[in-house]
N, C-alpha and C positions, 0 to 999 in steps of 0.2 A: 504493500500500500504506500509506503514511503517513496518507492520508486515512481509510482503513478503520480503522487503528489508533486514531486520535483519535476517530473516530465510535463506537468501541466503548465509550468511557467513559460518554457519556450513555445509550447503549443499556443498559449494565449498571447504572450508578448512578442514572440518572433513571427507571428503570422502577419500577413499584409492586411488582415481584417481588424487589427486592433483599434484603429481609428473608427472603423465602421461599428465595432462593438460599443465604443464609447458613445458614438452618435445615437445608435438605436436604444441604448440604455437611457440616455438623456431624453430621447423622444418618448419612450415608454413612461418615464417619470412624469413628463409634462402631461401626457394623456391621462395618467392616473390622477394627477393633481387636479386636472380640469374636471374629470368625471366625479371625483370624490367631493369637489367643492360644490357640486350641483345636487341639492337635496332631491331624492327620488331616483337618481341614476346611480346604481351601485357599481362598486369595483368588480364584483363578480360578473355583472352584465357586460361591462367593458372588456374583461378578459375573454369572455365567451365569444364576443363579437370580433375581437382582433386576433383570436387564436388562429384562424385560417391564414392570416397574413404571415405569421411566423413559419408556416409550412414551406414557404418559398424562400426561406433564408437558410443559411448554414446553421447547424445546431448551436454553434458557439455565438451565433448572432440572434437567432429566433427565440431561443429560450431565455437569454438575458433580457430581451425585449419584453417578454411577458412578465419577468420578474420585476422589471422597472415599472410596468403598469401596476403590478400588485403593491409594491412598496409605496409608490406615489399615491395610489388610491386610498390606502389606509390613513396616511397623514392628511391627504386632501379633505377627508371627511371632517377633520377637526376645524377647518376654516369656517364653514357656516355654523358649526356647533358653537364656536367661540363668538362669532360676530353677530349672529341673528338667532341663536338658540335652536337651530334646526340641524340635527346631525346629518352629515352627508353620507355616513355609513353607520351600520349598527355598532361598530366598534367605538364610535365617537359619542355615543349617548351619554356616557359618564362624564365626558368633557363639558357637556352643557350645564353641569351643576355649578361650576366656578368660572367658566369662560365668559358668559354674558355679563355677570356682575363686574368682572374686570373690564370688559368693554365699556360698560356704562360709566365706569370711573375714569375713562380715558386711557386705559392700559391694554387696549386690544393688541397692539404691536408686541407688548411685553408677554402677553398670554400666548400669542402665536409663536414667538421665539422660544418660549418655554416648551411648548408642544413639539416644535421642530428639533431642538437640541436633545430633549428627552427621547424622542422617537429614534433619532439617528444613533445615539449612544447605546440604547437598548437593542436596537436592531443589529448594529455592528457587533456587539458583544455576543448575542445569541447566534449570529452567523459563525463566529469563531468557535463557539461551543459545537455547532453543527459539524464544522470541518474536523474538529478533534474527535468527535464521537463516531463519525460515519465510517472511518477506517476499521476500528476494532469491531464495530457491529457488523460490518460487511464480512470480516473474516469469520465471525461466528455464523453468519448467514450461509457461508459456503459449506458449512458442516451439516446443513439442513437437507434432509432427503424428502421424497414425496410424502411420507406419513407425517413428518413434522410440519411440512409446509401446509398440508391440508388442515391439520389441527390449528395452526396459527391463523390461517385464512378464515376458518370457521369462527374462531374466537374473535377475530377482528371485526367480522360482519356483525356478530352479536353485540360487541362493545359499541360499535358505531350506532347501531340501532337503539341501544338502551341509553346512550348518552346524548343523542341528538335532541333537538327541541321537540316539544309536543309530548303527547301521552305515549306510553309504551305500546298500547293497543294500535294506535295509528302508525307508529313506527314499524311495528311488525307487519301491518298491511302493506306498507311501502317496501319492506324487505321482501315480502312474498312477490309483490309486483315486479321488483327489480330482478329477482331470480327467474321469474317466468319470461320476462322480456329477453333476458340473457340466453335462455334456452331456445329462442326462436332462431331457426336456421339449421346449421349442421353441428352435431355434437363433436367435441374436440378429440374424441378417441376413434370412433368408427366412421366419422364423417357422413353419418346418415341424416337426412333431412327430418325435421320435426317441427310441429306447431307452425307450419307455413301456410296451412289452410288452402293449399293449391295455388298460392300466390307466388309467382315466379320471383318477384322482387324481394321476397322475404327469405329466399334460399341462402343468401349470403349473410343473413342476420340483420339486426338493426344497427345502422351506422352510428358511431359514437358522436361525431361532430354535430350533426343536426339535432341529435338528442340533447346534447349539452346546451347548444344555443336555444333550442326550443324550451327547455325547462328553466333556464336561468335568465334569458334575455326577454323572450316574448311575454311572459307573465308580467314582468316589470313594466314593459311598454304598455300593455293593455290596462294595467292598473293606473298608470300615469295618464292615460287617455280618459278613462272613466272618472277619475278624480279631478274635481275642479281645482285647478292650480291656485294655490294660496299666493296672494300678492305679497311678495317679500318687501320688507321695509327697505326703502332706498336709502341705504346708509350714506351718511355724509362724512364718514370717517376718512381721515387722511393719515394713513399709517406712517408715512414718511416723517410727519411732524410729531408723532407720539413718542413717548419715552421708551427706550429700549431696555432689555434685560441687562442688568449690570453683572459683573463678574462675581461680586459678593453675593448677590441674590442666587446666582447659579450654583455657587459652592454650597449654599444652604440646602440645595435640592439634591445633593449627591447621594445621601443615604436613601432618600425616597426613590431616586432613579435606580439605584442598585437593588433595592428591595423589590421593586416592580419588575426589574429585569429577571431576577431569579423566579418570581411568580410566573411571569409570562413564558419563560423558557420551560419551566416545569409543566405548565398547563398545555403548552404546545406539543408535548410528547403524549398527551392523552387524546386519542382519536375522538372527534365529534364535539369537542368542547369549544375551542376556538377563541378568537379575539374579543368577542363581546363579553364573555364571562371573565376573561383575563383582565379586561379593563375595569370591570366592577370590583373584582377581588383586589386588584391593585389599589383602587380608590379606597375601598373599605380598610385595607391594611394600613394605608397612609393615615387615614382618619383616626384609626384606633391607636396608632403609634404616636400621634401628634400630641404635644403638650397643650395645644390650643385647638381641640377638635371643633369648638363652637364656631371657628372662622370658616370651616369648610361649608361650601354652598353660598358663601357671601363674597367670594372673590379671593380665594387662596391659591397661590402659585403651585403649592403642592398638589392641590386638587386638579391641576392641569398635567403636571409632570407624572403623577402616579398612573392614571389610566393610559396616557399616551405611551409611556415606557412599557407598560405591561402588554398592551395590544400589539405593539410592534415587535416585542421580544418573542412573540409566538411564531413569527414568520419562518425563521431558520429551522427550529427543531421539527416542524411538521414535515420537512423534507427527509428526515432520517428514516422513518419507516417506509416512506415512498420509494426512495432510491435503493435501500437495502433489501426490502421484502416485496416491493411493488404494491404497498398498501397505502392509499391516500387517506389522510386523516380528516380532511374536510373537502368542501366543494372546490375551493381554490386549487388544492393539490390534485384534485380529480382533473381539473382543466390542464394543469401542468403535466399530469400523466399522459393525457391525450397528445400533448406537444412532444413529449419524450418518445412515445410510440411512433408518432408520425415521422420523427427524425431517425428512426431505426435504433433508438436507445430504449430497450425494453427494461424498465426497472425491475429489479429482483436480485437474488443472490449472485448471479453471474455478471451483473452489470459492472460492478466495481473491479472484478478481476479481468474482464475482457476490455472494458472501455473506461477504466478508472481515471486515466489522464484527462479525458474529456469532461467527466463528472467533476473532478476537482477544479478544472478550468472554469466550469459553470459556477461552482461554489465561490471561486475567487471573484467572479464577476459580481456576485452579491455584495462583496466587500467594496468593490469599485462603485457599485450602484449607491451604496450608502454615502460615499464621499461626494459623488455627484448630487445626490439627494440633498446633502447639507448645503452645497453651493447654490443649486437651482432653487431650493426651497427658500433660502434666505433672500435671494435677489428678486424672485418672482412673487414674493408674499404680497406686496401691494397690488400686483396685477390680479392674482387669483382671488383676492378679497373682493373684487368687483364681479367675479364670475357668478356669485350667488344671486345676482339680480337678473341674470339672463333667463328669458322665458323658455320653459321647456317645450312650448309649442314649436319653436324653431328647431329644436334638436331631435324631437321624436321622429319626424319623417326621415332624417338622415340615419337614425339608429335602425329603423325598419329596413332601409335599403342595405345597410351594412350587414344586418342579420341574414337577409335572403342571399345577398351576394356571397357572404362567407360560407354559407351552407352549400352553395352550388360550385364554387371555384375549385374545391379540393378534388372532387371526383368528376366534375362536369356531368353529373347525373341528375336529370330533372326530378327523378323519384325522391331525391334527398329533400327537395322542397316540400313534398307531401309529408315526409317524416317530420320536417321542421314545423309545419302547421299542426300536425297531430299532437306532437309533444308540447307545442306552445299552448294550444287550447287545453290539453290535459294538465299541464303545469299551472295554468291560470285557474282551472277548477280546483286543483289541489290547494293552491294558495288561498283561495276564497274559503275553502273548507278547513283551513288551518292545518294542513298536512305538511310536514317537513320532507322535502324530496331527497335529502341527504342519504337516508338508508336505501332508497331506490337506486340512486346513482352508484353508490358504493357496492351494492349487491350486483348490479349489472356489470361493473368493472371487474370485480373479484371473482364472480361466479365461474367464468371459463377456466381460470387457473385453479380454482378449488375443485372443479369437476375433474380436470385432468389429473391433478395430484391425487384425488380420491380414487380415480380409476387405476392409476399406477399402484396405489396402496393395496387395492383389491387383488391385483395381479400378483404382487409380491407375497401376499398372504395366502394365496391359493384358496383352500377351502375353509381355513380357520384364521380369519383376520385378527380376532381377539387374542388368540394365543401368540400370533406373530408379533403383535404390538407389545404384549406383556413380556415376551421372551427376548425379542431382538430390537424393539423400538420403545424402550421404557420412557424416554423423554416425550415422545408423541402421546403415549398413554397417560403420562402425568399431565400434559397440557389439556387433554380431553377431560380427564377427571376433574381438574381444577377450573375448567371453563365456567361452570355455573357460579363458583365462588368468586372468581375474578370479575365476571360480568356484574354480579350483584354488588360487589364492593365498589367498582367504578361507577355503577349506576347511582349508588348512595352518595358517593363523593361528588359526582357531577350535579346531583339534585341539590346537595347542600350549597355548592357554588352558585347554582342558579337561584336558589332561595335568597342567598346573600344579595345577588343582583336585584331581585324583585323587591326585597325589603328596603334596599338602599334607594331604589327608584321611588317607591311609595313614600318614604320619609322625605325625600327631596321635594316631591310634588306637594305634600302637605305643608312643608315649610314655606313654600311659595304662595 
C-alpha cells in the first residue's frame, strides 16, 4: 500500500492533466457553492445531474470534479442559513440557530468566515484520517472471501436500512423494493433472465444512472415547482464592509472545531447517519461543553463552528467502506460509486491492490480541493451571498434539461429517458409519503455483489453450508450470528443521535 501511495504523487503531479484537475476541482467547488446557496436545490441533486459529465473525463479528473461539487455544496448551504435563516442543505439546519442572530448584529461576514474556516479544517483533517485508514483496511479486505463478503454485505444492507431516516417499517419496504429492482434482468451467476415480464429493454437490468437522477433530482424539481416560492428578503448586506473574524476569536474556537471534527469523523464511519445528524450532535456537544450555554441561539460563534466542522468532517470517512468493500454509506457515496464504476474502478477488496495508485491520487485531490475551497470560499463569499435572492423559476427549467440530457448522453439510449421518468415520479410519490429512498438505492447497488458472493458460498459449501461456515469460515459465521446484535445496537445509537437533533431543533424553535 505504501508503494501505491508514493506512486500516486507522480501519477497526479507528473501528468499533463494536473492543471486540468485543479481547474475542474475549482469548477466543481463553484457549482457546489452556487447550488448549496440556493434554498430548495440540494447538493445531492446537483451531483446526480452533473454525474454524466464526469463520465467523459479521465478518472483523475471526473471524480475530483464530483468531489468538488460535494465539498462546495455542503458549505454553500451555510450561506443562506446564516444570512436569511433558510438552510441551503439539510446539513446546515443547525447553523440557522446562531447564524441569523449574528447577521442581525452586523456580523454576517464574521459568521460566514467562521463557517468556512471550521469546514475546511475539519474536512482536511478527516481526509487525512481517511488516507491513513484506507490502506490497513484494504489489506484486511483482501483476506475476505465470498462467505465473509456476503455476510458483510448483508449486514451493511440491514444497518443502512435500520439507521436511515423514517420508520423501520418503511425502510424495510424500501429495502425489499431495492432488492426486487436489482433482480430485474439477468442473475449474476447463471445469466438467466428474470422478472423482465417479456420486456426486451429490461433484459439488461435497470440502469443505475437514470435511476439515481430520477430518485434524487426529479422529486426535488417537482416539489420546487408545486411549492410557491417564498420571497426571500432582499438583503442589503455589504459583507465587504462588515467586520471580519479576528485571529483571537478563531483561536477560541479551536477546541470546538477539534471536538466536532472527531464527532463528524466518527459518525461518518456509521452507514446511513450522515451530515445532518453530525451537525446537530456537534452543536449539542459544543453547547453542553460551553461555560456560557445560554448564549447559544443568540449569536454565538461556537454555534457556527460546531455544526459546520462536524458536517464537513463526515465527508472523508464515508469513502473508507466505499473504496475498500464497495459499500456506500449514504446517497452521496452511492453517486460516487456510480462514477467509480463508470470509470472502470470497481470499489471493493481488489481495488486498492490493483489500482491503489489511482485511488490514492483521488484521495490527494480531496486535500487539494480543501485548499482551493479555502481560497475560493473566502474571495467569493460576497458574491455567493447574493445568490440567495435568485428566483428558482429561472433555474428549474435548466435543471430539467440537464437531468434529461444527463440520462441520455451516457448510453445514447432513449429507453433511459423512460427509466428517468418512472423513477422520478416514483421518487416524488415516495417523498410525499415520507419514505427514505436510501435503503432502496443501497439495496439495489449491493444486491448483485451479495447474490454473487452468496452463490459462491453455496458452491463452496456443497450440501452443508452451515457446517462449512462453522468449520472453515468461522469469521463469516461470527458476522452472521452477530448481525442482529450489531444492527440493533447501531439502530439504538442512531435513534439517540436523531433524538438529540429533534430535541435541539424543538428547543430552538420554542426559544424563538
